[in-house]
N, C-alpha and C positions, 0 to 999 in steps of 0.2 A: 475550395476550402474543405468541403466534405470529403472529396476523393483523397485529398492529402491526409485528412484525419484517419481515414480508413487504412491508408498505406502505413501511416505511423503505427496504428494499432496492430496491424498485421505483423510489422517488424518486431514490435515489443512482444507480441504473443509468441512469435517464433523464438525470440531470445529467451523468454521465460521457459518455454518447453525445452529448449536446449539445456538450460541450467538445471531444470527439474529432472532431467534424465541422469544427471551426475549422481554419484554415490552420496546419499544423505545420511549415512550411518553416523556422521559427526553430530547429528542432532539428538542422538540417544542421550537421555537424561536431561535434556534442555527443553522444557515444555514450551517456552516462548518461541523456539525455533520451529517446533512442530506446528504451533498455532500460526506462525507467520506463513508456513507453507500452505496451510488450509486457507488462510485469509487471501493469500496471493491467488489461489484458485477461484475464490469467491469474487474477487475484483475482476479477474479475467473473464469470468462468466458474465458479469454485468457488461463488460466491454464488448462482448459478442453482440449484444442487442442494442447498444447505444448508437452505432452508425445508422441503423434503420430508423430509430426514433429521431435522430438528428435530421435525417432527410425529410421527415414529415413535419418537423417543427418550424415555427416562424417566430419572429419578434423576440420578446424576452425569454420565451420557452426555449428557443433555439440557443440563445446565449447561455442559458442555465445548463442545458444538456452539453454544450461544448465545454463549459467550465467543469462539469462533472467528469467529462472525458479527461480534461487536463489534470484534475485532482487524482483520478485513478492512475494516470500515467506517472504522476509525481510519486504517488504512494508505491507503485510497483518499482520505480527506480530506487527509491530509498530503501525498500525491502531488499532488493538485489544487492545494493551497496553494503547493507548491513550483513547479508549472508557472506559476502566476500571478506569483510573485516573479521567476522566471527570465525570463518574457516581459517584465515591466516593466524588468528590468535590461538586456535587450537593446534595448528601445526607447529607453532613456535612455543608451545606450552612450557618446554624446558627453560626457555628464556623469558617466560611471561613475567611482566613487571606490573606494578600498580599503575604505571602510566598506560599500559595496554588496556587494562580494565577501565581506566578512566576514559580512554578514547571510545571504547565500545559503549560505555554508559552515556557519554556525551552525545554520541550519535543517536542513541535511543531517546535521550532528553530532547534533542533537536526534533526527532520524529513526533514526540508527544506534543511539543510546543506547536509544531505545524498543524497537528490534528486539531488543536483548540481553535485555530483560525479557520480551518476548513469546516468544522462543525458550526461555528458561528455563521459562516457564509450560507451553509445549507439550511440552517434554521430560518434565516432571512429569506432565502429563496422559496421556502415553503409558503411563506405569506404572500408571495407575488404571483402565484399561479393557481388555477383551478383545474388544469389539465391533469386527469388521473394518471396518465402514462408518465408525465413529468414528475408528478408527486411520488409515484412508485420508484422512479429512478433516484429522486432526491432521498427518499427514505432508505433505499438500499445503500446508497453511497454513505449516508450519515451513519447507518448501522456499521458498515465496514470500517469507517474512520474511527468510530467510538471503540470498536474492537482493537484496532491498531494502537490506539492510545493505551488501552488496558494491557495489551501485549507488551508494549514498551515498558510499562511499569513492572510487569512480571519479569521481563528481561533484565532490567536493572537489578532487581532483587536476586535473581538467579545468578547473574554474573558476580555479584558481591559474595554470594554464598559459595559458589563453585570454584572460582579462581582464587 
């Protein structure tokens, strides 16, 4: 299981770096896009240390760290999907409709909604461990997910103003 998780993380990391090498000039003037790029890097940084922590963990701490890995993977996937939607919206700006903006904002609302569930899980997980390394990972993940929720709010506002 742990080797499989490391393989999945490696693949996701490679994909992220592949996407991050593309031209990001389309992010100019959109603070939420710049913030998502920064957050994506922060989540990836945590993901670098998670496999080693998972190897050392047992019991409930192991499950918590595996769940954090899953939360991070899900967050990265939704961020990448939003980048693609946003880029398509910008390239089709001549044909941009209210429906396109609604799709972007619905995706951001979905992200924000998911964040509330993830934060709730992480708050409960904090109560179930005394392991400092696990607590550190929980706090880092919680901080990243809270940032993602705020970025989604910013994105909804910016999309309404800009488009």
